[in-house]
All heavy atoms as an XYZ file, in Angstrom:
962
protein
N      75.905    110.679     91.574
C      75.704    109.290     91.213
C      74.208    109.005     91.314
O      73.580    109.274     92.330
C      76.514    108.398     92.170
C      76.575    106.979     91.765
S      77.861    105.955     92.543
C      77.762    106.310     94.249
N      73.649    108.453     90.236
C      72.228    108.151     90.195
C      71.863    106.966     91.070
O      72.721    106.278     91.622
N      70.551    106.721     91.157
C      70.058    105.649     92.019
C      70.548    104.274     91.540
O      70.974    103.454     92.334
C      68.538    105.678     92.072
C      67.962    104.735     93.084
C      66.455    104.844     93.178
O      65.789    105.260     92.243
N      65.914    104.460     94.318
N      70.491    104.030     90.241
C      70.960    102.742     89.717
C      72.465    102.586     89.950
O      72.940    101.529     90.347
C      70.643    102.626     88.231
C      71.088    101.289     87.672
C      70.292    100.874     86.462
N      70.573     99.489     86.142
C      71.299     99.097     85.109
N      71.799     99.986     84.282
N      71.503     97.829     84.885
N      73.208    103.650     89.699
C      74.657    103.603     89.920
C      74.967    103.331     91.394
O      75.906    102.589     91.705
C      75.311    104.902     89.460
N      74.176    103.882     92.300
C      74.375    103.643     93.732
C      74.139    102.176     94.076
O      74.885    101.586     94.858
C      73.437    104.509     94.565
O      73.748    105.862     94.412
N      73.083    101.597     93.499
C      72.803    100.174     93.754
C      73.920     99.294     93.199
O      74.360     98.349     93.849
C      71.458     99.778     93.138
C      70.263    100.312     93.894
C      68.973     99.623     93.473
N      68.805     99.512     92.038
C      68.071    100.310     91.284
N      67.429    101.317     91.835
N      67.966    100.112     89.983
N      74.386     99.614     91.993
C      75.474     98.841     91.388
C      76.749     99.008     92.213
O      77.496     98.048     92.414
C      75.691     99.254     89.913
C      76.963     98.629     89.346
C      74.488     98.855     89.073
N      77.008    100.215     92.711
C      78.195    100.462     93.540
C      78.154     99.604     94.801
O      79.181     99.036     95.206
C      78.297    101.940     93.904
N      76.992     99.484     95.417
C      76.862     98.663     96.622
C      77.098     97.185     96.302
O      77.795     96.484     97.025
C      75.487     98.859     97.261
C      75.263     98.044     98.513
C      76.278     98.313     99.616
O      76.879     99.397     99.674
O      76.496     97.395    100.443
N      76.544     96.725     95.190
C      76.777     95.338     94.779
C      78.253     95.108     94.433
O      78.826     94.077     94.775
C      75.898     94.965     93.579
C      74.451     94.730     93.940
C      74.265     93.630     94.981
O      74.832     92.530     94.819
O      73.557     93.893     95.973
N      78.856     96.084     93.764
C      80.272     95.993     93.419
C      81.120     95.915     94.680
O      82.062     95.131     94.759
C      80.683     97.189     92.560
C      82.151     97.261     92.143
C      82.549     96.044     91.329
C      82.400     98.536     91.346
N      80.776     96.711     95.698
C      81.504     96.679     96.969
C      81.439     95.280     97.578
O      82.446     94.735     98.035
C      80.933     97.702     97.948
C      81.744     97.804     99.250
C      81.026     98.603    100.320
N      79.760     98.005    100.698
C      79.627     96.918    101.469
N      80.681     96.303    101.940
N      78.436     96.445    101.774
N      80.254     94.670     97.565
C      80.097     93.323     98.123
C      80.934     92.305     97.352
O      81.616     91.467     97.947
C      78.627     92.904     98.090
C      77.758     93.659     99.064
C      76.299     93.261     98.903
C      75.400     94.102     99.775
N      73.972     93.798     99.533
N      80.882     92.374     96.020
C      81.618     91.420     95.193
C      83.118     91.592     95.373
O      83.851     90.614     95.547
C      81.215     91.568     93.708
C      82.133     90.769     92.799
C      79.767     91.144     93.508
N      83.594     92.841     95.341
C      85.024     93.109     95.505
C      85.506     92.610     96.867
O      86.557     91.974     96.971
C      85.334     94.620     95.335
C      85.137     95.055     93.896
C      86.732     94.964     95.829
C      86.177     94.552     92.919
N      84.741     92.882     97.899
C      85.118     92.434     99.241
C      85.210     90.913     99.286
O      86.170     90.351     99.825
C      84.111     92.948    100.288
O      84.081     94.382    100.229
C      84.488     92.516    101.684
N      84.223     90.241     98.707
C      84.230     88.777     98.674
C      85.439     88.252     97.902
O      86.110     87.323     98.344
C      82.943     88.259     98.043
C      82.899     86.756     97.939
C      81.692     86.262     97.172
O      80.959     87.039     96.577
N      81.496     84.963     97.176
N      85.723     88.851     96.753
C      86.863     88.418     95.944
C      88.164     88.598     96.713
O      89.015     87.700     96.738
C      86.906     89.185     94.598
C      88.230     88.986     93.885
C      85.750     88.765     93.705
N      88.325     89.741     97.354
C      89.560     90.009     98.097
C      89.734     89.042     99.267
O      90.847     88.611     99.562
C      89.575     91.454     98.602
C      89.687     92.534     97.529
C      89.532     93.910     98.147
C      90.985     92.429     96.761
N      88.635     88.687     99.917
C      88.722     87.793    101.071
C      88.875     86.325    100.686
O      89.617     85.588    101.331
C      87.472     87.941    101.953
C      87.357     89.216    102.761
C      86.003     89.282    103.451
C      88.471     89.304    103.786
N      88.161     85.905     99.641
C      88.061     84.473     99.376
C      88.809     83.986     98.138
O      89.183     82.820     98.071
C      86.586     84.089     99.241
C      85.793     84.361    100.508
C      84.300     84.158    100.328
O      83.886     83.691     99.250
O      83.559     84.471    101.266
N      89.016     84.840     97.160
C      89.549     84.369     95.886
C      91.035     84.649     95.677
O      91.682     83.941     94.927
C      88.766     85.005     94.722
C      87.276     84.736     94.751
C      86.914     83.300     94.442
O      87.714     82.602     93.805
O      85.827     82.866     94.850
N      91.553     85.683     96.307
C      92.946     86.066     96.065
C      93.866     85.507     97.149
O      93.535     85.548     98.331
C      93.079     87.588     96.030
C      92.321     88.308     94.923
C      92.603     89.798     94.988
C      92.678     87.769     93.559
N      95.006     85.027     96.712
C      95.984     84.520     97.677
C      97.360     85.120     97.410
O      98.378     84.496     97.643
C      96.045     82.995     97.599
O      96.413     82.599     96.297
N      97.370     86.339     96.898
C      98.624     87.012     96.603
C      99.285     87.441     97.916
O      98.698     88.187     98.699
C      98.351     88.235     95.710
C      99.605     88.809     95.114
O     100.632     88.877     95.773
N      99.532     89.216     93.862
N     100.512     86.982     98.179
C     101.167     87.318     99.445
C     101.503     88.804     99.595
O     101.760     89.265    100.709
C     102.444     86.470     99.424
C     102.675     86.132     97.999
C     101.337     86.122     97.332
N     101.488     89.542     98.496
C     101.791     90.980     98.569
C     100.625     91.789     99.139
O     100.816     92.925     99.564
C     102.123     91.526     97.182
C     103.383     90.994     96.580
C     103.591     91.633     95.227
C     104.577     90.880     94.375
N     104.621     91.418     93.017
N      99.418     91.204     99.112
C      98.253     91.935     99.611
C      98.376     92.141    101.107
O      98.542     91.187    101.858
C      96.962     91.172     99.312
C      96.406     91.300     97.914
C      95.194     90.395     97.751
C      96.046     92.727     97.577
N      98.288     93.377    101.521
C      98.339     93.688    102.937
C      96.965     93.574    103.560
O      96.020     93.074    102.949
N      96.841     94.039    104.788
C      95.544     94.063    105.471
C      94.730     95.180    104.830
O      94.966     96.351    105.072
C      95.728     94.275    106.975
C      94.451     94.152    107.733
C      93.852     92.913    107.903
C      93.840     95.271    108.252
C      92.663     92.792    108.592
C      92.652     95.164    108.944
C      92.060     93.925    109.119
N      93.801     94.797    103.996
C      93.109     95.699    103.076
C      91.653     95.854    103.468
O      90.993     94.870    103.793
C      93.234     95.084    101.682
C      92.567     95.710    100.499
C      93.262     97.014    100.143
C      92.667     94.760     99.322
N      91.152     97.083    103.424
C      89.745     97.359    103.687
C      89.199     98.225    102.565
O      89.788     99.249    102.220
C      89.573     98.122    105.021
O      90.173     97.365    106.066
C      88.116     98.350    105.342
N      88.069     97.810    102.001
C      87.392     98.627    100.995
C      86.609     99.689    101.755
O      85.758     99.368    102.583
C      86.452     97.770    100.116
C      85.658     98.652     99.164
C      87.239     96.732     99.343
N      86.911    100.958    101.492
C      86.269    102.043    102.231
C      85.113    102.686    101.485
O      84.167    103.166    102.096
C      87.291    103.138    102.588
O      87.876    103.629    101.391
C      88.360    102.604    103.516
N      85.194    102.693    100.151
C      84.148    103.356     99.373
C      84.216    102.847     97.946
O      85.285    102.518     97.440
C      84.375    104.875     99.416
C      83.395    105.699     98.643
C      83.527    107.202     98.885
C      84.916    107.745     98.664
N      84.986    109.202     98.702
N      83.064    102.799     97.292
C      83.003    102.421     95.884
C      82.131    103.446     95.160
O      81.019    103.740     95.598
C      82.398    101.006     95.701
C      82.237    100.687     94.232
C      83.261     99.963     96.376
N      82.666    103.998     94.080
C      81.916    104.933     93.249
C      81.815    104.363     91.845
O      82.784    103.820     91.317
C      82.605    106.295     93.202
C      82.739    107.052     94.516
C      83.515    108.345     94.300
C      81.380    107.352     95.116
N      80.636    104.504     91.249
C      80.402    104.019     89.899
C      79.848    105.171     89.079
O      78.987    105.927     89.553
C      79.387    102.846     89.918
C      79.028    102.410     88.517
C      79.942    101.673     90.699
N      80.342    105.312     87.850
C      79.826    106.361     86.975
C      78.385    106.040     86.594
O      77.958    104.881     86.638
C      80.681    106.495     85.700
O      80.713    105.233     85.042
C      82.091    106.958     86.029
N      77.634    107.058     86.215
C      76.221    106.877     85.866
C      76.021    105.941     84.681
O      74.996    105.266     84.583
C      75.552    108.225     85.593
C      75.281    109.002     86.873
O      75.134    108.353     87.936
O      75.206    110.236     86.819
N      77.009    105.867     83.776
C      76.881    104.956     82.634
C      77.335    103.535     82.982
O      77.306    102.641     82.134
C      77.636    105.487     81.424
C      79.147    105.561     81.628
O      79.618    105.204     82.724
O      79.838    105.986     80.692
N      77.724    103.310     84.236
C      78.112    101.996     84.767
C      79.321    101.384     84.061
O      79.526    100.182     84.091
C      76.937    101.009     84.708
C      75.636    101.473     85.339
C      74.572    100.411     85.172
C      75.819    101.829     86.797
N      80.150    102.210     83.463
C      81.328    101.709     82.743
C      82.594    101.716     83.592
O      83.545    101.029     83.275
C      81.572    102.551     81.489
C      80.433    102.555     80.533
C      80.735    101.687     79.394
N      79.642    101.712     78.427
C      79.722    101.187     77.258
N      80.832    100.626     76.865
N      78.698    101.207     76.453
N      82.614    102.537     84.655
C      83.808    102.681     85.479
C      83.439    102.584     86.952
O      82.509    103.252     87.411
C      84.492    104.020     85.213
C      85.648    104.407     86.139
C      86.824    103.454     85.977
C      86.087    105.834     85.883
N      84.177    101.757     87.675
C      84.014    101.658     89.116
C      85.337    101.981     89.791
O      86.367    101.399     89.451
N      85.307    102.937     90.713
C      86.500    103.274     91.492
C      86.348    102.665     92.874
O      85.374    102.926     93.568
C      86.671    104.786     91.618
C      87.137    105.455     90.362
C      87.442    106.909     90.623
C      87.932    107.592     89.372
N      88.270    108.994     89.618
N      87.321    101.844     93.225
C      87.320    101.179     94.515
C      88.353    101.870     95.390
O      89.547    101.830     95.103
C      87.709     99.681     94.393
C      86.936     98.838     93.402
C      87.632     99.014     95.755
C      85.756     99.195     92.776
N      87.884    102.522     96.446
C      88.781    103.178     97.393
C      89.060    102.196     98.523
O      88.153    101.554     99.039
C      88.154    104.458     97.936
C      88.029    105.531     96.880
C      86.904    105.611     96.064
C      89.050    106.444     96.682
C      86.796    106.581     95.076
C      88.955    107.417     95.704
C      87.824    107.480     94.902
O      87.730    108.434     93.930
N      90.331    102.076     98.886
C      90.718    101.116     99.909
C      91.754    101.733    100.828
O      92.412    102.705    100.493
C      91.278     99.836     99.264
C      92.595    100.060     98.555
C      93.802     99.819     99.197
C      92.638    100.537     97.258
C      95.007    100.039     98.566
C      93.840    100.763     96.616
C      95.019    100.515     97.269
O      96.207    100.754     96.644
N      91.857    101.143    102.005
C      92.922    101.546    102.925
C      93.716    100.299    103.286
O      93.200     99.184    103.247
C      92.346    102.204    104.180
O      91.593    101.273    104.917
N      94.976    100.514    103.616
C      95.874     99.419    103.976
C      96.501     99.750    105.313
O      97.016    100.857    105.518
C      96.987     99.242    102.917
C      97.944     98.135    103.327
C      96.406     98.973    101.557
N      96.448     98.784    106.209
C      97.095     98.948    107.491
C      98.579     98.649    107.319
O      98.942     97.576    106.855
C      96.481     97.983    108.517
C      96.860     98.185    109.960
C      96.400     99.559    110.434
C      96.235     97.106    110.816
N      99.420     99.619    107.609
C     100.856     99.391    107.480
C     101.585    100.612    106.974
O     101.019    101.689    106.815
N     102.861    100.412    106.685
C     103.711    101.512    106.233
C     103.613    101.691    104.714
O     102.879    100.976    104.037
C     105.165    101.269    106.680
C     105.707     99.960    106.131
O     105.259     99.448    105.105
N     106.693     99.410    106.818
N     104.377    102.631    104.201
C     104.335    102.938    102.761
C     104.744    101.742    101.904
O     104.192    101.526    100.833
C     105.245    104.136    102.446
C     104.714    105.460    102.946
C     103.343    105.813    102.396
O     103.105    105.636    101.182
O     102.485    106.245    103.195
N     105.708    100.973    102.376
C     106.159     99.799    101.630
C     105.017     98.788    101.473
O     104.811     98.229    100.393
C     107.336     99.154    102.363
C     107.960     97.991    101.633
C     109.154     97.433    102.377
O     110.102     98.199    102.657
O     109.121     96.230    102.680
N     104.250     98.575    102.544
C     103.118     97.649    102.485
C     102.010     98.195    101.575
O     101.358     97.440    100.857
C     102.584     97.378    103.883
C     103.554     96.549    104.717
C     103.215     96.577    106.193
O     102.858     97.617    106.731
N     103.346     95.424    106.837
N     101.820     99.500    101.604
C     100.806    100.115    100.741
C     101.199     99.965     99.273
O     100.356     99.656     98.428
C     100.620    101.589    101.111
C      99.964    101.783    102.453
C      99.887    103.240    102.832
C      99.317    103.382    104.236
N      99.245    104.764    104.676
N     102.472    100.177     98.972
C     102.958    100.021     97.594
C     102.837     98.574     97.126
O     102.434     98.314     95.992
C     104.411    100.488     97.484
C     104.573    101.987     97.670
O     103.562    102.719     97.535
O     105.700    102.433     97.943
N     103.174     97.632     98.005
C     103.090     96.208     97.652
C     101.642     95.803     97.408
O     101.348     95.028     96.484
C     103.701     95.353     98.756
N     100.721     96.349     98.192
C      99.303     96.036     98.014
C      98.798     96.577     96.685
O      98.087     95.877     95.954
C      98.479     96.601     99.182
O      98.912     95.970    100.390
C      96.999     96.361     98.984
N      99.180     97.802     96.343
C      98.772     98.372     95.056
C      99.330     97.541     93.904
O      98.630     97.268     92.923
C      99.218     99.827     94.931
C      98.872    100.514     93.603
C      97.370    100.491     93.347
C      99.408    101.934     93.590
N     100.573     97.100     94.029
C     101.186     96.263     93.001
C     100.418     94.942     92.846
O     100.139     94.495     91.734
C     102.647     95.979     93.378
C     103.419     95.221     92.335
C     104.867     94.993     92.752
O     105.458     95.865     93.415
O     105.384     93.914     92.408
N     100.041     94.345     93.977
C      99.285     93.085     93.942
C      97.909     93.289     93.317
O      97.453     92.471     92.505
C      99.142     92.527     95.350
N      97.237     94.386     93.661
C      95.919     94.668     93.082
C      96.027     94.881     91.574
O      95.166     94.423     90.816
C      95.294     95.897     93.743
C      94.810     95.705     95.177
C      94.413     97.042     95.786
C      93.654     94.715     95.236
N      97.086     95.541     91.145
C      97.305     95.773     89.715
C      97.539     94.446     88.997
O      97.006     94.224     87.909
C      98.496     96.724     89.514
O      98.241     97.945     90.221
C      98.708     97.035     88.054
N      98.321     93.562     89.613
C      98.581     92.247     89.020
C      97.300     91.425     88.910
O      97.101     90.705     87.937
C      99.584     91.461     89.875
C     100.992     91.971     89.821
C     101.899     91.279     90.836
O     101.441     90.331     91.527
O     103.065     91.694     90.947
N      96.451     91.521     89.910
C      95.242     90.694     89.977
C      94.035     91.343     89.276
O      92.976     90.729     89.206
C      94.878     90.425     91.445
C      95.942     89.698     92.233
C      96.080     88.241     91.861
O      95.226     87.710     91.129
O      97.049     87.612     92.316
N      94.199     92.542     88.761
C      93.071     93.279     88.190
C      92.317     92.522     87.096
O      91.078     92.496     87.128
C      93.538     94.656     87.691
C      92.430     95.631     87.315
C      91.466     95.861     88.474
C      93.031     96.946     86.873
N      92.981     91.890     86.129
C      92.203     91.148     85.119
C      91.334     90.043     85.728
O      90.186     89.854     85.333
C      93.281     90.569     84.197
C      94.471     91.438     84.398
C      94.408     91.887     85.825
N      91.888     89.335     86.700
C      91.136     88.278     87.375
C      89.947     88.866     88.134
O      88.823     88.353     88.056
C      92.073     87.520     88.322
C      91.391     86.472     89.152
C      90.950     85.294     88.569
C      91.205     86.655     90.511
C      90.324     84.319     89.333
C      90.580     85.689     91.274
C      90.136     84.524     90.690
N      90.181     89.952     88.869
C      89.118     90.613     89.636
C      88.028     91.099     88.691
O      86.835     90.898     88.937
C      89.689     91.781     90.470
C      90.629     91.250     91.552
C      88.567     92.606     91.094
C      91.440     92.320     92.262
N      88.434     91.718     87.603
C      87.467     92.262     86.636
C      86.605     91.142     86.036
O      85.402     91.295     85.870
C      88.210     93.018     85.538
C      87.298     93.771     84.613
C      88.094     94.657     83.674
N      87.176     95.409     82.840
C      87.340     95.622     81.560
N      88.430     95.192     80.957
N      86.467     96.294     80.866
N      87.225     90.014     85.743
C      86.488     88.881     85.183
C      85.449     88.360     86.188
O      84.294     88.122     85.837
C      87.459     87.778     84.783
C      86.845     86.643     84.017
C      87.845     85.676     83.403
N      89.007     85.342     84.225
C      90.234     85.826     84.031
N      90.478     86.683     83.053
N      91.230     85.473     84.808
N      85.846     88.214     87.447
C      84.912     87.746     88.473
C      83.777     88.739     88.704
O      82.624     88.342     88.870
C      85.641     87.484     89.792
C      86.531     86.251     89.839
C      87.230     86.138     91.177
C      85.731     84.990     89.558
N      84.101     90.028     88.690
C      83.082     91.057     88.872
C      82.079     90.998     87.717
O      80.858     91.065     87.933
C      83.717     92.464     88.988
C      82.685     93.563     88.820
C      84.432     92.602     90.324
N      82.572     90.860     86.492
C      81.686     90.787     85.326
C      80.750     89.578     85.435
O      79.561     89.679     85.118
C      82.505     90.717     84.044
N      81.270     88.451     85.897
C      80.437     87.256     86.057
C      79.387     87.448     87.144
O      78.227     87.092     86.966
C      81.305     86.040     86.409
C      82.180     85.562     85.290
C      83.181     84.505     85.764
O      83.279     84.195     86.948
N      83.941     83.975     84.813
N      79.791     88.017     88.259
C      78.886     88.144     89.406
C      77.822     89.214     89.202
O      76.691     89.039     89.621
C      79.690     88.464     90.669
C      80.703     87.423     91.018
C      80.325     86.626     92.238
O      79.450     87.001     92.977
N      80.993     85.520     92.427
N      78.186     90.333     88.573
C      77.224     91.418     88.395
C      76.329     91.212     87.179
O      75.283     91.837     87.087
C      77.944     92.769     88.296
C      78.619     93.269     89.563
C      79.219     94.650     89.338
C      77.650     93.316     90.733
N      76.743     90.356     86.245
C      75.949     90.023     85.068
C      75.434     91.295     84.374
O      74.224     91.501     84.241
C      74.788     89.111     85.464
C      74.114     88.523     84.238
O      74.806     88.305     83.224
O      72.887     88.285     84.297
N      76.363     92.131     83.952
C      76.011     93.378     83.276
C      76.322     93.256     81.787
O      77.046     92.363     81.360
C      76.783     94.538     83.901
C      76.401     94.774     85.342
S      77.377     96.042     86.138
C      77.073     97.426     85.097
N      75.786     94.168     81.041
C      75.984     94.155     79.591
C      77.452     94.333     79.222
O      77.963     93.708     78.304
C      75.155     95.269     78.963
C      75.178     95.256     77.456
C      74.255     96.266     76.882
N      72.886     95.924     77.293
C      71.824     96.598     76.913
N      71.946     97.646     76.146
N      70.625     96.234     77.308
N      78.127     95.241     79.917
C      79.539     95.530     79.641
C      80.374     95.174     80.863
O      79.931     95.334     81.990
C      79.742     97.024     79.339
C      78.899     97.532     78.223
C      77.747     98.261     78.471
C      79.251     97.290     76.902
C      76.964     98.734     77.430
C      78.473     97.750     75.862
C      77.329     98.474     76.130
O      76.554     98.924     75.104
N      81.589     94.723     80.625
C      82.523     94.495     81.728
C      83.027     95.861     82.192
O      83.616     96.613     81.424
C      83.683     93.631     81.274
N      82.752     96.173     83.424
C      83.097     97.471     83.994
C      84.613     97.607     84.157
O      85.286     96.669     84.577
C      82.416     97.598     85.357
C      82.633     98.903     86.052
S      81.865     98.912     87.707
C      80.168     98.610     87.327
N      85.124     98.768     83.803
C      86.525     99.065     84.090
C      86.627     99.337     85.585
O      85.781    100.022     86.158
C      86.998    100.279     83.304
C      88.453    100.598     83.523
C      88.918    101.844     82.786
O      88.264    102.250     81.817
O      89.944    102.397     83.206
N      87.660     98.792     86.203
C      87.828     98.940     87.648
C      89.161     99.607     87.928
O      90.184     99.231     87.355
C      87.760     97.567     88.350
C      86.380     96.962     88.158
C      88.100     97.687     89.820
C      86.263     95.550     88.660
N      89.128    100.580     88.812
C      90.355    101.250     89.260
C      90.407    101.214     90.783
O      89.422    101.492     91.443
C      90.380    102.709     88.803
C      90.529    102.865     87.329
C      90.759    104.307     86.954
N      90.600    104.454     85.521
C      90.126    105.532     84.943
N      89.773    106.571     85.657
N      90.005    105.580     83.632
N      91.573    100.889     91.295
C      91.778    100.906     92.734
C      92.495    102.198     93.103
O      93.484    102.561     92.484
C      92.610     99.703     93.182
C      91.839     98.418     93.170
C      91.910     97.556     92.094
C      91.025     98.084     94.238
C      91.197     96.374     92.069
C      90.301     96.903     94.230
C      90.388     96.045     93.147
N      91.968    102.873     94.114
C      92.547    104.139     94.573
C      92.763    104.045     96.083
O      91.843    103.680     96.821
C      91.595    105.303     94.284
C      91.148    105.398     92.855
C      91.779    106.553     92.114
O      92.327    107.444     92.773
O      91.705    106.532     90.893
N      93.961    104.388     96.517
C      94.260    104.390     97.947
C      93.491    105.520     98.623
O      93.564    106.671     98.196
C      95.765    104.554     98.175
C      96.235    104.491     99.616
C      95.916    103.130    100.236
C      97.719    104.769     99.699
N      92.737    105.174     99.649
C      91.966    106.163    100.405
C      92.864    106.709    101.512
O      93.195    105.996    102.462
C      90.716    105.508    100.988
C      89.776    106.492    101.655
O      90.161    107.673    101.827
O      88.660    106.086    102.011
N      93.253    107.948    101.372
C      94.162    108.553    102.355
C      93.421    109.285    103.461
O      94.060    109.864    104.340
C      95.123    109.534    101.656
O      94.349    110.534    100.985
C      96.020    108.811    100.670
N      92.105    109.256    103.446
C      91.343    109.996    104.451
C      91.582    109.451    105.856
O      91.574    110.205    106.829
C      89.848    109.979    104.127
O      89.338    108.666    104.156
N      91.820    108.151    105.992
C      92.066    107.580    107.316
C      93.398    108.080    107.866
O      93.484    108.476    109.032
C      92.017    106.038    107.255
C      90.586    105.598    106.941
C      92.511    105.419    108.550
C      90.408    104.142    106.698
N      94.438    108.101    107.020
C      95.731    108.652    107.450
C      95.585    110.114    107.843
O      96.162    110.561    108.832
C      96.776    108.517    106.343
C      97.172    107.076    106.082
O      97.023    106.244    106.994
O      97.614    106.797    104.961
N      94.806    110.835    107.061
C      94.567    112.258    107.337
C      93.871    112.417    108.694
O      94.219    113.291    109.480
C      93.732    112.855    106.209
C      93.618    114.333    106.256
N      94.677    115.172    106.000
C      92.564    115.137    106.532
C      94.283    116.421    106.116
N      93.002    116.427    106.439
N      92.889    111.562    108.988
C      92.197    111.638    110.280
C      93.140    111.368    111.438
O      93.043    112.017    112.473
C      91.064    110.628    110.399
O      90.443    110.359    109.240
N      94.046    110.384    111.264
C      95.013    110.094    112.319
C      95.919    111.298    112.572
O      96.238    111.619    113.717
C      95.864    108.868    111.985
C      95.163    107.554    112.194
C      95.213    106.578    111.220
C      94.465    107.297    113.353
C      94.575    105.365    111.403
C      93.817    106.083    113.558
C      93.874    105.119    112.575
N      96.352    111.959    111.512
C      97.203    113.141    111.667
C      96.476    114.241    112.418
O      97.029    114.868    113.330
C      97.669    113.653    110.304
C      98.715    112.783    109.656
C      99.114    113.306    108.294
C     100.082    112.361    107.606
N     100.417    112.796    106.260
N      95.224    114.474    112.048
C      94.427    115.506    112.727
C      94.229    115.141    114.193
O      94.369    115.992    115.086
C      93.073    115.702    112.017
C      93.298    116.355    110.657
C      92.124    116.548    112.868
C      92.068    116.431    109.786
N      93.929    113.882    114.449
C      93.738    113.417    115.824
C      95.001    113.622    116.653
O      94.936    114.090    117.792
C      93.324    111.948    115.818
C      92.899    111.465    117.193
O      92.096    112.161    117.851
O      93.386    110.387    117.612
N      96.157    113.292    116.075
C      97.421    113.486    116.793
C      97.698    114.958    117.070
O      98.179    115.309    118.151
C      98.579    112.867    116.012
C      98.575    111.359    116.074
O      98.030    110.777    117.006
N      99.160    110.726    115.081
N      97.393    115.819    116.115
C      97.579    117.264    116.320
C      96.682    117.758    117.443
O      97.120    118.516    118.320
C      97.309    118.038    115.008
C      98.414    117.739    113.993
C      97.186    119.533    115.269
C      98.120    118.233    112.587
N      95.423    117.317    117.438
C      94.492    117.741    118.495
C      94.939    117.244    119.874
O      94.841    117.971    120.863
C      93.076    117.258    118.182
C      92.405    117.920    116.982
C      91.078    117.255    116.680
C      92.228    119.412    117.213
N      95.445    116.011    119.930
C      95.946    115.475    121.204
C      97.146    116.288    121.686
O      97.277    116.577    122.875
C      96.335    114.016    121.057
C      95.157    113.080    121.008
C      95.599    111.648    120.832
C      94.406    110.718    120.728
N      94.817    109.326    120.477
N      98.026    116.655    120.749
C      99.202    117.447    121.095
C      98.787    118.814    121.631
O      99.321    119.288    122.640
C     100.099    117.594    119.866
C     101.387    118.313    120.119
C     102.227    118.380    118.861
C     103.475    119.180    119.092
N     104.270    119.324    117.855
N      97.834    119.448    120.971
C      97.345    120.767    121.413
C      96.723    120.653    122.800
O      96.971    121.493    123.678
C      96.340    121.341    120.394
C      97.066    121.714    119.107
C      95.602    122.550    120.970
C      96.136    122.074    117.962
N      95.933    119.608    123.012
C      95.283    119.410    124.310
C      96.328    119.206    125.405
O      96.213    119.761    126.499
C      94.351    118.209    124.231
C      93.531    117.980    125.470
C      92.563    116.827    125.269
C      91.735    116.609    126.519
N      90.792    115.495    126.344
N      97.367    118.415    125.089
C      98.427    118.172    126.068
C      99.181    119.449    126.388
O      99.466    119.756    127.549
C      99.400    117.111    125.546
C     100.462    116.720    126.543
C     101.355    115.634    125.993
C     102.327    115.192    127.036
N     103.623    115.757    126.923
N      99.508    120.257    125.353
C     100.215    121.518    125.571
C      99.371    122.486    126.393
O      99.886    123.183    127.256
C     100.580    122.144    124.227
C     101.702    121.418    123.504
C     101.946    121.958    122.096
O     101.211    122.875    121.656
O     102.857    121.437    121.439
N      98.090    122.496    126.122
C      97.182    123.380    126.874
C      97.133    122.957    128.340
O      97.135    123.782    129.236
C      95.790    123.351    126.260
C      94.834    124.281    126.896
C      93.490    124.268    126.204
C      92.528    125.217    126.879
N      91.206    125.180    126.293
N      97.107    121.641    128.558
C      97.078    121.123    129.925
C      98.367    121.435    130.669
O      98.359    121.769    131.848
C      96.873    119.606    129.870
C      96.322    118.995    131.107
C      96.101    117.512    130.879
C      94.929    117.036    131.689
N      94.722    115.598    131.534
N      99.496    121.338    129.941
C     100.806    121.621    130.560
C     100.974    123.087    130.926
O     101.687    123.413    131.873
C     101.936    121.188    129.617
C     102.042    119.670    129.498
O     101.457    118.965    130.342
O     102.701    119.193    128.540
N     100.356    124.008    130.175
C     100.494    125.440    130.455
C      99.566    125.920    131.548
O      99.742    127.004    132.069
C     100.249    126.270    129.184
O      98.943    126.019    128.700
C     101.298    125.972    128.129
N      98.567    125.119    131.901
C      97.625    125.555    132.943
C      98.152    125.336    134.336
O      98.951    124.621    134.699
C      96.289    124.812    132.788
C      95.544    125.256    131.571
C      94.229    124.502    131.397
O      94.004    123.471    132.055
O      93.439    124.934    130.582
């Protein structure tokens, strides 16, 4: 990702976060955190990675709500970023946090087993 794309990604992260906190009132949205934003070098596509606190049902409901609200979000982003083209936006569930929890639990289990055998 180039320098301009990085700057736009940071601005996009700020705008998306603001929109999610202040503009949306969809009850399906779970406790949502934007974890990373990537923008293509041509600034036509922005991928918003997010995590949701909760079970699979809450994660599915949040994705459904984001999909429903996507035209509204895209319109607000286009207004706020004032770019030549309205950027296509995709929301992607960031599973790295779940993966870290699994690894942490495995390490705790190994440590406990090691302690029990000593």
